[in-house]
C-alpha positions as MATLAB code, in Angstrom:
seq = 'MTIDYLKRGKPADERAEDDAKTRAVVEATLADIEERGDAAVRELSEKFDGYSPASYRLSEAEIAALIDELTDRELADIRFAQEQVVKFAQAQRDSMLDIEVETLPGVILGHKNIPMQSVGCYVPGGKFPMVASAHMSVATASVAGVPRIVACTPPWQGKPNPAVIAAMHLGGAHEIYVLGGIQAVGAMALGTETIEPVHMLVGPGNAFVAEAKRQLYGRVGIDLFAGPTETMVIADDTVDGELCATDLLGQAEHGYNSPAVLVTNSRKLAEETLSEIDRILTILPTADTARTSWEDYGEVILCDSYDEMLAVADDIASEHVQVMTDRDDWFLENMTCYGALFLGARTNVANGDKVIGTNHTLPTKKAGRYTGGLWVGKFLKTHSYQKVLTDEAATMIGEYGSRLCMLEGFVGHAEQCNIRVRRYGGVNVPYGEGAPHREAAE';
ca = [
     -31.228   18.574 -125.781;
     -28.883   20.635 -123.620;
     -25.449   21.011 -125.168;
     -22.785   23.388 -123.933;
     -19.794   24.251 -126.132;
     -16.899   24.953 -123.768;
     -14.745   25.572 -126.853;
     -15.639   26.115 -130.502;
     -13.598   25.991 -133.697;
     -13.678   28.205 -136.769;
     -17.172   29.308 -137.823;
     -18.709   27.358 -140.690;
     -18.583   30.340 -143.064;
     -14.833   30.719 -142.598;
     -14.313   27.007 -143.267;
     -16.452   27.323 -146.409;
     -14.321   30.236 -147.595;
     -11.166   28.136 -147.164;
     -12.799   25.319 -149.130;
     -13.731   27.667 -151.976;
     -10.148   28.882 -152.329;
      -8.912   25.295 -152.409;
     -11.448   24.357 -155.105;
     -10.292   27.176 -157.389;
      -6.604   26.289 -157.057;
      -7.245   22.605 -157.720;
      -9.451   23.244 -160.753;
      -6.831   25.430 -162.423;
      -4.016   23.019 -161.607;
      -5.814   19.958 -162.974;
      -6.637   21.806 -166.187;
      -2.942   22.670 -166.589;
      -1.890   19.043 -166.043;
      -4.433   17.845 -168.584;
      -3.236   20.364 -171.148;
       0.537   20.176 -170.669;
       1.127   16.768 -169.125;
       4.656   16.031 -167.924;
       5.779   19.660 -168.315;
       3.095   20.865 -165.906;
       3.829   18.046 -163.451;
       7.529   18.917 -163.426;
       6.866   22.622 -162.854;
       4.572   21.830 -159.938;
       7.063   19.427 -158.400;
       9.840   22.010 -158.688;
       7.607   24.742 -157.247;
       6.152   22.877 -154.268;
       8.742   20.204 -153.501;
      11.947   21.617 -155.011;
      12.359   18.251 -156.688;
      13.210   17.640 -160.354;
      14.932   14.290 -161.053;
      15.581   12.907 -164.513;
      12.654   10.556 -163.967;
      10.000   10.667 -161.271;
       9.549    6.906 -161.570;
      11.986    4.915 -159.451;
      13.924    2.104 -161.091;
      14.293   -1.310 -159.465;
      17.899   -0.437 -158.634;
      16.886    2.840 -156.988;
      14.208    1.057 -154.963;
      16.694   -1.574 -153.775;
      19.239    1.097 -152.807;
      16.633    2.995 -150.766;
      15.525   -0.154 -148.940;
      19.169   -0.872 -148.104;
      19.270    2.412 -146.165;
      16.896    0.985 -143.560;
      18.070   -0.866 -140.477;
      17.029   -4.452 -139.905;
      14.759   -3.278 -137.081;
      13.047   -0.668 -139.259;
      12.461   -3.169 -142.031;
      11.130   -5.765 -139.585;
       8.711   -3.231 -138.108;
       7.432   -2.290 -141.564;
       6.948   -5.958 -142.429;
       5.111   -6.613 -139.143;
       2.665   -3.762 -139.675;
       2.076   -4.760 -143.281;
       1.424   -8.356 -142.253;
      -1.346   -7.196 -139.895;
      -3.003   -5.131 -142.614;
      -2.739   -7.966 -145.144;
      -4.101  -10.488 -142.639;
      -7.239   -8.445 -142.003;
      -7.671   -7.524 -145.680;
      -7.425  -11.206 -146.636;
     -10.094  -12.101 -144.071;
     -12.319   -9.420 -145.586;
     -11.632  -10.711 -149.101;
     -12.477  -14.252 -148.039;
     -15.877  -13.016 -146.863;
     -16.745  -11.758 -150.349;
     -17.999  -14.680 -152.399;
     -18.972  -15.048 -156.021;
     -22.512  -16.418 -156.155;
     -24.679  -18.291 -158.662;
     -28.257  -19.260 -157.853;
     -31.183  -20.779 -159.743;
     -33.974  -18.356 -158.829;
     -36.579  -20.115 -161.007;
     -36.344  -23.387 -162.896;
     -33.926  -22.747 -165.734;
     -33.057  -19.176 -164.643;
     -29.505  -18.720 -163.383;
     -28.371  -15.434 -161.773;
     -24.974  -14.679 -160.341;
     -22.288  -12.136 -159.586;
     -18.523  -12.062 -159.794;
     -16.139   -9.911 -157.777;
     -13.603   -8.576 -160.281;
     -10.546   -6.524 -159.269;
     -10.053   -3.013 -160.583;
      -7.555   -3.268 -163.433;
      -5.436   -0.296 -162.331;
      -5.332    1.888 -159.236;
      -3.322    4.916 -158.202;
      -2.329    4.911 -154.539;
      -1.427    8.278 -153.027;
       0.772    8.112 -149.956;
       1.204   11.471 -148.158;
       4.675   12.355 -146.975;
       5.660   15.982 -147.445;
       5.363   16.899 -143.754;
       5.472   13.420 -142.221;
       6.457   10.300 -144.189;
       3.253    8.246 -144.006;
       4.729    4.759 -144.148;
       1.501    3.169 -142.953;
      -0.536    4.652 -145.798;
       1.371    2.439 -148.217;
       0.147   -0.662 -146.386;
      -3.417    0.603 -146.382;
      -3.651    1.241 -150.112;
      -0.928   -0.707 -151.923;
      -0.962   -3.912 -149.845;
      -4.756   -3.979 -149.708;
      -4.961   -3.567 -153.493;
      -2.547   -6.485 -153.813;
      -4.798   -8.681 -151.675;
      -7.692   -7.750 -153.980;
      -5.657   -8.898 -156.983;
      -5.307   -5.569 -158.812;
      -2.931   -6.223 -161.756;
      -1.493   -2.670 -162.009;
      -0.808   -0.730 -158.820;
       0.738    2.724 -159.205;
       2.034    4.458 -156.077;
       2.972    8.110 -155.621;
       4.539    9.843 -152.650;
       6.230   13.260 -152.369;
       9.933   13.621 -151.656;
      10.861   13.993 -148.011;
      13.695   16.365 -147.176;
      14.610   16.523 -150.848;
      14.716   12.808 -151.666;
      12.563    9.668 -151.693;
      11.829    8.437 -148.188;
      13.356    4.946 -147.823;
      10.724    3.651 -145.385;
       7.784    4.760 -147.540;
       9.372    3.316 -150.682;
      10.071    0.038 -148.877;
       6.449   -0.213 -147.755;
       5.208    0.489 -151.286;
       7.561   -2.077 -152.808;
       6.882   -4.774 -150.219;
       3.158   -4.095 -150.543;
       3.255   -4.932 -154.234;
       3.406   -1.627 -156.143;
       4.218   -2.136 -159.819;
       5.192    1.504 -160.486;
       6.533    3.948 -157.888;
       6.737    7.691 -158.572;
       8.183   10.344 -156.285;
       5.455   12.925 -156.787;
       3.228   14.724 -154.333;
       0.090   16.792 -154.112;
      -2.250   17.719 -156.942;
       0.431   16.890 -159.499;
       0.564   13.264 -158.341;
      -3.178   12.738 -158.200;
      -3.723   14.587 -161.469;
      -0.993   12.673 -163.311;
      -2.340    9.305 -162.164;
      -5.944   10.123 -163.062;
      -5.469   12.133 -166.262;
      -2.294   10.515 -167.546;
       0.737   12.205 -169.081;
       3.250   11.308 -171.758;
       5.044    9.019 -169.300;
       2.278    7.932 -166.899;
      -0.616    5.827 -168.131;
      -3.881    6.835 -166.416;
      -5.460    4.592 -163.793;
      -9.049    3.531 -163.246;
      -9.305    4.524 -159.579;
      -7.552    6.792 -157.068;
      -7.171    5.852 -153.411;
      -5.416    7.182 -150.339;
      -5.573   10.093 -147.915;
      -4.055   13.538 -148.369;
      -4.285   17.187 -147.488;
      -7.169   19.458 -148.471;
      -5.762   19.930 -151.994;
      -5.385   16.202 -152.615;
      -8.892   15.529 -151.280;
     -10.357   18.246 -153.489;
      -8.456   16.961 -156.526;
      -9.963   13.516 -155.966;
     -13.410   15.071 -155.648;
     -13.043   16.952 -158.940;
     -11.668   13.891 -160.738;
     -14.429   11.583 -159.485;
     -16.476   10.316 -162.391;
     -13.535   10.425 -164.715;
     -11.951    7.871 -162.415;
     -13.285    6.099 -159.368;
     -12.168    7.118 -155.900;
     -12.183    5.301 -152.602;
     -13.771    8.107 -150.577;
     -13.255   11.721 -149.590;
     -10.337   11.432 -147.193;
      -9.244   14.952 -146.359;
      -7.494   16.388 -143.305;
      -7.518   14.108 -140.266;
     -10.456   14.365 -137.874;
     -10.614   12.911 -134.391;
     -13.273   12.722 -131.730;
     -12.994   11.522 -128.165;
     -16.203   10.366 -126.493;
     -15.469   10.074 -122.792;
     -17.020   10.067 -119.358;
     -15.541   10.236 -115.881;
     -14.047    6.731 -116.143;
     -10.969    8.353 -117.713;
      -8.889   11.445 -116.999;
      -7.991   14.659 -118.775;
      -4.443   13.622 -119.614;
      -5.637   10.626 -121.617;
      -8.233   12.683 -123.503;
      -5.828   15.534 -124.216;
      -3.167   13.133 -125.468;
      -5.600   11.471 -127.859;
      -6.876   14.802 -129.194;
      -3.460   16.372 -129.762;
      -2.036   13.124 -131.102;
      -4.213   13.596 -134.185;
      -4.226   17.408 -134.257;
      -0.500   17.296 -135.094;
      -1.346   15.932 -138.572;
      -1.924   19.396 -140.039;
      -3.085   22.927 -139.434;
      -6.730   22.093 -140.139;
      -7.320   18.795 -138.338;
     -10.521   18.926 -136.265;
     -10.265   17.467 -132.751;
     -13.450   17.226 -130.685;
     -14.158   16.079 -127.135;
     -17.723   14.976 -126.427;
     -18.386   14.314 -122.755;
     -21.047   14.371 -120.066;
     -18.527   15.358 -117.382;
     -17.772   19.042 -116.879;
     -14.873   18.083 -114.620;
     -13.308   15.960 -117.380;
     -13.879   18.703 -119.947;
     -12.107   21.293 -117.830;
      -9.285   18.873 -116.964;
      -8.804   18.109 -120.653;
      -8.593   21.789 -121.568;
      -5.980   22.291 -118.866;
      -3.997   19.235 -119.974;
      -4.037   20.401 -123.597;
      -2.460   23.694 -122.522;
       0.204   21.793 -120.586;
       1.021   19.288 -123.336;
       1.291   22.033 -125.946;
       4.238   23.459 -123.964;
       6.227   20.203 -124.365;
       4.959   18.604 -127.597;
       7.626   18.857 -130.351;
       4.890   19.220 -132.998;
       3.056   21.853 -130.960;
       3.193   24.507 -133.687;
       0.982   22.386 -135.902;
      -1.172   20.869 -133.177;
      -1.791   24.241 -131.517;
      -3.079   25.806 -134.738;
      -5.418   22.880 -135.373;
      -6.659   22.979 -131.797;
      -7.193   26.740 -131.766;
      -8.991   26.815 -135.133;
     -10.708   23.425 -135.237;
     -10.794   22.088 -131.666;
     -14.077   21.765 -129.794;
     -15.219   20.632 -126.355;
     -18.900   19.698 -126.221;
     -20.578   19.070 -122.879;
     -23.752   16.953 -122.968;
     -26.300   16.000 -120.341;
     -26.597   12.311 -121.175;
     -25.148    9.406 -123.126;
     -28.020    9.656 -125.597;
     -27.046   13.265 -126.271;
     -23.412   12.270 -126.694;
     -24.471    9.658 -129.227;
     -26.619   12.119 -131.168;
     -23.838   14.721 -131.294;
     -21.278   12.135 -132.370;
     -23.461   10.781 -135.173;
     -24.161   14.315 -136.392;
     -20.463   15.209 -136.560;
     -19.592   11.811 -138.150;
     -15.911   12.123 -137.316;
     -13.224   10.120 -139.092;
     -11.707    8.630 -135.905;
     -13.853    8.109 -132.823;
     -12.120    7.112 -129.582;
     -14.703    5.832 -127.086;
     -13.703    5.665 -123.413;
     -16.792    5.244 -121.260;
     -18.500    2.795 -118.952;
     -20.544    1.550 -121.957;
     -18.196    1.311 -124.945;
     -20.119   -1.575 -126.542;
     -23.323    0.455 -126.313;
     -21.726    3.050 -128.593;
     -20.558    0.257 -130.925;
     -24.122   -1.051 -131.124;
     -25.775    2.330 -131.601;
     -23.410    4.607 -133.518;
     -24.161    4.783 -137.234;
     -22.004    7.566 -138.709;
     -18.208    7.530 -138.331;
     -15.012    6.411 -140.001;
     -13.677    3.916 -137.467;
     -14.251    3.242 -133.770;
     -11.509    2.751 -131.190;
     -13.119    1.179 -128.169;
     -11.750    1.443 -124.664;
      -8.824    3.187 -123.043;
      -6.391    0.402 -124.005;
      -6.659    1.127 -127.721;
      -6.081    4.375 -129.571;
      -6.192    5.932 -133.020;
      -2.425    5.617 -133.474;
      -2.796    1.823 -133.283;
      -5.245    1.977 -136.168;
      -3.116    4.450 -138.078;
       0.070    2.438 -137.958;
      -0.058   -1.216 -137.023;
      -3.111   -3.006 -135.689;
      -4.460   -4.049 -139.091;
      -7.651   -2.093 -139.796;
      -7.419    0.401 -142.648;
      -6.635    3.996 -141.754;
      -7.956    5.614 -144.947;
     -11.300    6.782 -143.606;
     -14.145    9.150 -144.541;
     -13.967   12.805 -143.458;
     -16.246   15.842 -143.716;
     -19.329   13.838 -142.729;
     -18.799   11.256 -145.482;
     -19.139    8.616 -142.764;
     -22.882    9.150 -143.196;
     -22.797    7.255 -146.501;
     -19.559    5.256 -146.667;
     -17.089    3.378 -144.540;
     -13.343    3.454 -144.996;
     -11.012    1.943 -147.542;
     -11.023   -1.868 -147.510;
     -10.299   -4.700 -149.866;
     -13.842   -4.509 -151.249;
     -13.194   -1.010 -152.624;
     -10.771   -2.556 -155.103;
     -13.373   -5.040 -156.345;
     -16.295   -4.502 -158.700;
     -19.298   -6.753 -158.229;
     -20.702   -7.586 -161.669;
     -23.913   -9.538 -162.198;
     -24.795  -11.971 -164.984;
     -27.761  -14.091 -166.042;
     -28.406  -17.267 -168.015;
     -31.703  -18.789 -169.194;
     -31.224  -22.497 -169.799;
     -34.603  -23.839 -170.945;
     -37.252  -22.955 -173.511;
     -39.867  -22.979 -170.771;
     -37.945  -20.430 -168.682;
     -37.303  -18.194 -171.713;
     -41.008  -18.218 -172.530;
     -42.229  -17.598 -168.992;
     -39.807  -14.787 -168.184;
     -40.327  -13.332 -171.677;
     -44.082  -13.107 -171.194;
     -43.713  -11.199 -167.941;
     -41.003   -9.006 -169.427;
     -43.060   -8.220 -172.523;
     -46.071   -7.074 -170.561;
     -44.003   -5.006 -168.126;
     -42.161   -3.295 -170.999;
     -45.480   -2.367 -172.620;
     -46.704   -1.071 -169.265;
     -43.893    1.481 -169.471;
     -44.370    2.148 -173.187;
     -41.106    0.538 -174.332;
     -42.210   -1.308 -177.480;
     -38.654   -2.092 -178.607;
     -37.880   -3.545 -175.195;
     -41.031   -5.644 -175.397;
     -39.974   -7.051 -178.739;
     -36.717   -8.336 -177.199;
     -38.931  -10.426 -174.948;
     -41.557  -11.241 -177.608;
     -39.110  -12.743 -180.084;
     -38.029  -15.234 -177.390;
     -41.653  -16.029 -176.589;
     -42.329  -16.719 -180.284;
     -39.148  -18.732 -180.885;
     -38.911  -20.741 -177.685;
     -42.563  -20.945 -176.666;
     -44.363  -21.089 -179.992;
     -46.694  -18.278 -178.848;
     -47.783  -15.838 -181.555;
     -47.328  -12.334 -180.143;
     -48.206   -9.612 -182.671;
     -45.494   -7.000 -183.167;
     -46.002   -4.000 -180.922;
     -48.204   -5.804 -178.415;
     -47.517   -7.344 -175.047;
     -47.486  -11.092 -174.602;
     -50.784  -12.590 -173.503;
     -51.185  -14.095 -170.094;
     -50.157  -17.722 -170.135;
     -53.721  -18.834 -169.437;
     -54.924  -16.921 -172.516;
     -52.107  -18.322 -174.643;
     -53.042  -21.855 -173.639;
];
């Protein structure tokens, strides 16, 4: 494999050092929230957001007043985007069926899809008010039928952001708190004097939010590790440098550590893209952020073939993958590790982020190797059950179970089977022995 890096990002050891610092801060902060509850949450909110209202939870009146600040057009746009997300989430939910099958005469097995009973939805918004994230988590949880949906978002410019609050409320949030960062995630997961803990945390966030979710996993469920935004453009000479540069910088503006990677088999396109990035950074209003991400985390990888491009892309397992080639469906058929695919020059990651209907909470840091993104199924637990309806079935299954338990040395397990064999089959199985083969019993 011949791969040429025309541009590299930060070395892996420097990224690991950043991650270690984040882990230490998050660990100490979560311990403080667990010990001091509301007092710790308030101190953190004052320190990082300069925000200290009488109550972090919004009342119905406060929510209504914030929604009234929006124009009719803004509200209509929010509703349109939310409708697309709900429509797709409902189609996904409809595909998930409860089942019950008779696998043997008298043996009934089944499963039920049961909603999580409470979820905490984190909606980022300190730097940019992430209106769309409310659709992705809150509205999708509503489609799943979650009975208690808690939503947290940081203040924006010193107050709750009306558009974000509207999206949360319209999406079906039962409790809305104006809290950001580790303090929001920690309060929802650990609980405080005024916030009852939830069963699962969902939603994207910065490196500190992602690390907090990682450390809290096990104590609560999480959707996935959704850290700083990642984007990859896979392109050949069917597109131009301006398009590639626009798609890379469009995601790099998320934060100072948002990886943006071009994978191509065209040196001409690679060089054009580098030139276009330099040009766009002179006119992009968010250039300060995008430039830092590009300088520290941007990469341009030149490959010899489409097979090499595929191998590189699957290895990186980027959150967003924009494919613009002469064989987009080939990548759809063959790629295995990514967050979401955006196929063809007519679509783009911003569509997926804001309006088209697929969920934008997606796996980062190679988590696309073992999970997809947030979807309605993440809010459902699939629980199995069994019923044995006849004496004959209880006896037959019990005989197999008894012998297999003894094979493993579990005498107590075997007796659970044996007592059914004795009671429902009339077969005398001595205590501490496996059931005889049916032929021997007969």
